[in-house]
MDTraj code that builds the backbone (N, CA, C; nanometers):
import mdtraj as md
import numpy as np

residues = "MET GLU ARG GLU THR VAL LYS ARG LEU PHE MET GLN HIS TYR ALA ARG MET GLN ARG VAL ALA ARG THR LEU LEU TYR ASP VAL GLN GLU SER GLU ASP VAL CYS GLN ASP ILE PHE GLU SER LEU LEU ARG GLY GLU SER ASP THR".split()
xyz = np.array([
    [4.7118, -0.2416, -1.9779],
    [4.5866, -0.1957, -1.9883],
    [4.5869, -0.1074, -2.0655],
    [4.4381, -0.0620, -2.1509],
    [4.4617, 0.0313, -2.2067],
    [4.3979, 0.1637, -2.1307],
    [4.4362, 0.2846, -2.1569],
    [4.3778, 0.4228, -2.0602],
    [4.2511, 0.4402, -2.0717],
    [4.1899, 0.4069, -2.1965],
    [4.0519, 0.4282, -2.1904],
    [3.9780, 0.2718, -2.1223],
    [4.0557, 0.2103, -2.1152],
    [3.9534, 0.0566, -2.0436],
    [3.9932, 0.1133, -1.8638],
    [4.0921, 0.1734, -1.8730],
    [4.1345, 0.1941, -1.7009],
    [4.0176, 0.2989, -1.6485],
    [4.0103, 0.3816, -1.7301],
    [3.9526, 0.5203, -1.7298],
    [3.7298, 0.4544, -1.7197],
    [3.7150, 0.3737, -1.7867],
    [3.5897, 0.3224, -1.7835],
    [3.5910, 0.2244, -1.6528],
    [3.6611, 0.1504, -1.5833],
    [3.6528, 0.0757, -1.5024],
    [3.6435, 0.1839, -1.3832],
    [3.7508, 0.3281, -1.3538],
    [3.7194, 0.3945, -1.2692],
    [3.6140, 0.4255, -1.2552],
    [3.5373, 0.4614, -1.3808],
    [3.3973, 0.5856, -1.3489],
    [3.2803, 0.4328, -1.3042],
    [3.3091, 0.3316, -1.3489],
    [3.2176, 0.1921, -1.2818],
    [3.2361, 0.1740, -1.1259],
    [3.3285, 0.1610, -1.1182],
    [3.3678, 0.0846, -1.0024],
    [3.4641, 0.1903, -0.8595],
    [3.5079, 0.2686, -0.8830],
    [3.5673, 0.3866, -0.7869],
    [3.5006, 0.3815, -0.6782],
    [3.3433, 0.4241, -0.6943],
    [3.2813, 0.4635, -0.5874],
    [3.2500, 0.3425, -0.4513],
    [3.2545, 0.2246, -0.5355],
    [3.1636, 0.0659, -0.4796],
    [3.3307, 0.0439, -0.4106],
    [3.4444, 0.0626, -0.4762],
    [3.5878, 0.0276, -0.4068],
    [3.6288, 0.1117, -0.3014],
    [3.6089, 0.2165, -0.3140],
    [3.5974, 0.3323, -0.2004],
    [3.5572, 0.2729, -0.0727],
    [3.4011, 0.2157, -0.0661],
    [3.3359, 0.2380, -0.0068],
    [3.3791, 0.0835, 0.0733],
    [3.4170, 0.0205, 0.0076],
    [3.4626, -0.1515, 0.0618],
    [3.5826, -0.1371, 0.1257],
    [3.6522, -0.0527, 0.0677],
    [3.7866, -0.0029, 0.1036],
    [3.8001, 0.0615, 0.2883],
    [3.6964, 0.1724, 0.2773],
    [3.6644, 0.1944, 0.3826],
    [3.5623, 0.1231, 0.5139],
    [3.5110, 0.0242, 0.4456],
    [3.4772, -0.0727, 0.5445],
    [3.5686, -0.1567, 0.6379],
    [3.6772, -0.2098, 0.5201],
    [3.7816, -0.2567, 0.5708],
    [3.8716, -0.2454, 0.6731],
    [3.9355, -0.0461, 0.5991],
    [4.0391, 0.0133, 0.6711],
    [3.9971, 0.1627, 0.7860],
    [3.8991, 0.1680, 0.7620],
    [3.8501, 0.2646, 0.9283],
    [3.9085, 0.4217, 0.8513],
    [3.9269, 0.4526, 0.7525],
    [4.0185, 0.5399, 0.7001],
    [4.0192, 0.5893, 0.5877],
    [3.9544, 0.7174, 0.5399],
    [3.8519, 0.7653, 0.4374],
    [4.0245, 0.7785, 0.3860],
    [4.1053, 0.8530, 0.4322],
    [4.2267, 0.9164, 0.3337],
    [4.3122, 0.7849, 0.2854],
    [4.3062, 0.6707, 0.3666],
    [4.3942, 0.5268, 0.3280],
    [4.2910, 0.4600, 0.2360],
    [4.1708, 0.4442, 0.2393],
    [4.1110, 0.3736, 0.1377],
    [4.0871, 0.4729, -0.0042],
    [4.0991, 0.6027, -0.0072],
    [4.1084, 0.6185, -0.1367],
    [4.2790, 0.6380, -0.1768],
    [4.3264, 0.5954, -0.0760],
    [4.4754, 0.5985, -0.1380],
    [4.5070, 0.4342, -0.1980],
    [4.4586, 0.3469, -0.1424],
    [4.4704, 0.2231, -0.1900],
    [4.3654, 0.2402, -0.3113],
    [4.2712, 0.2468, -0.2943],
    [4.1934, 0.2398, -0.4666],
    [4.2834, 0.3263, -0.5881],
    [4.3302, 0.4086, -0.5338],
    [4.3869, 0.5279, -0.6090],
    [4.5324, 0.3968, -0.6712],
    [4.5884, 0.3901, -0.5797],
    [4.6890, 0.2918, -0.6149],
    [4.6623, 0.1382, -0.7090],
    [4.5529, 0.0950, -0.7136],
    [4.4908, -0.0334, -0.8112],
    [4.4821, 0.0344, -0.9296],
    [4.4652, 0.1332, -0.9382],
    [4.4177, 0.2104, -1.0819],
    [4.5428, 0.2177, -1.1627],
    [4.6378, 0.3285, -1.0529],
    [4.7676, 0.3619, -1.0962],
    [4.8413, 0.2147, -1.1351],
    [4.8316, 0.0952, -1.1131],
    [4.8571, 0.0019, -1.0932],
    [4.8575, -0.0640, -1.2448],
    [4.6954, -0.0492, -1.2851],
    [4.6272, -0.0952, -1.3573],
    [4.6823, -0.0285, -1.4900],
    [4.7274, 0.1134, -1.5086],
    [4.7376, 0.1946, -1.5974],
    [4.9206, 0.1631, -1.6144],
    [4.9883, 0.1124, -1.5266],
    [5.1089, 0.1139, -1.5430],
    [5.1198, -0.0256, -1.6316],
    [5.0525, -0.1206, -1.6068],
    [5.0333, -0.2596, -1.6618],
    [5.0826, -0.3279, -1.5220],
    [5.1338, -0.2942, -1.4346],
    [5.1362, -0.4070, -1.3112],
    [5.0360, -0.4800, -1.2621],
    [5.0404, -0.6075, -1.2599],
    [4.9390, -0.6882, -1.2404],
    [5.0261, -0.8373, -1.1814],
    [4.9311, -0.8801, -1.0518],
    [4.9979, -1.0162, -1.0059],
    [4.9451, -1.1214, -1.0828],
    [4.8659, -1.0879, -1.1431],
    [4.7990, -1.2385, -1.2686],
    [4.8715, -1.2284, -1.3637],
])
top = md.Topology()
chain = top.add_chain()
for i, resn in enumerate(residues, 1):
    res = top.add_residue(resn, chain, resSeq=i)
    for name in ("N", "CA", "C"):
        top.add_atom(name, md.element.get_by_symbol(name[0]), res)
traj = md.Trajectory(xyz[None], top)
């Protein structure tokens, strides 16, 4: 995925993703790490689909 596309997705969805992750994980740091890992994977072109 192109860097600009990932940047746009990050800006649009990071806060919401982080809130959902925090609700599921009950840990602020862990939820931030998970969300960052997702966007890092997108930048690398890693995808399970």
